[in-house]
Phi, psi and omega in degrees: 000314179300320178298321182293311177302321176301309180298322181293315182300299185306312185300316177297317182302312189295312178304312178299318183291313183301322179291321184293313186300319182289341183256359181250163174293138181293138183280166175289160178307142176304154182298343187281343178251085189275343180050034175098346182277149177249007170238161180230157183287153194091338181274165178282135180289138172304132182224030181266041188210153175260143171260124180251114186277156183300342179263010173095341177296158174234153175204179180205162181294330177296320175293334189262004181300139185104345179241159167276131184238138169234131177257118175252114185272129194217172166201165185286322186277002182269103183295326180295321178291325178295324175292326183275336189297319178303323182289317170302307181304312182284305195279327180256295180309297185297322181285334186230005184301330182263017173245022181090024185237139172244134170242120176233124180276135188252115189261127186284111165045054176236154173290157176319304181301321179287328174290319178293320180291317180296333180277328178279324183291326183277347181063039181256150183244002170281146184289153168250137176254157177264145182229065184298138185064011180058033181296312181300302179316314181300337178286345192240322187218161172304135183285346172276357174269164183272175180272198196067074183216145169234132183243110171270126184239125185278176193295341183269358181086014177273140172287111185253343178198142182233131172241157173220138192052194181241106179240128190295325176292313183299320178297321178289328173295315176301322177293333174288328176287314177301316175302314177308312175298313177302316180265027175044040175256069186288350178295330190265358178270129182255000000 
């Protein structure tokens, strides 16, 4: 009799957990699964660097405080980056650029001419920044790990979401987080 009660209790707990899990915004991966990141969600984003954009202008995370910022780490040789970029252009940049969001592609260790050609070839309008020596990348992830990453930073400079590679489910989860941030629905952002 006790085993039957235990099985029923476990079954109810699992059913309840699954019901809740299906109705909430997916959380970022646990900190124990770092995927090459040296930063974690909930931490302040490193902001002790300048972003030199391909058009020659400069900015920094400190200057962008008060805006939602997405740093997309990319490179022209990265096929997965190329797969993700049209989605970032359409679903993030075009959807939210006039709503307090800044998306900057941080191109890993490529010269200006190559970055400008890459931006034109990909037909993206969001800005690309230069990252000589992958120094900016190295503030967020181990330099030996790969690109195709998005770091979502809230208006206070806190990291709220991290992606790796281009996974449609993870990208959809990131979009939910971005939408919640833009629309001040902080309750659904983990």
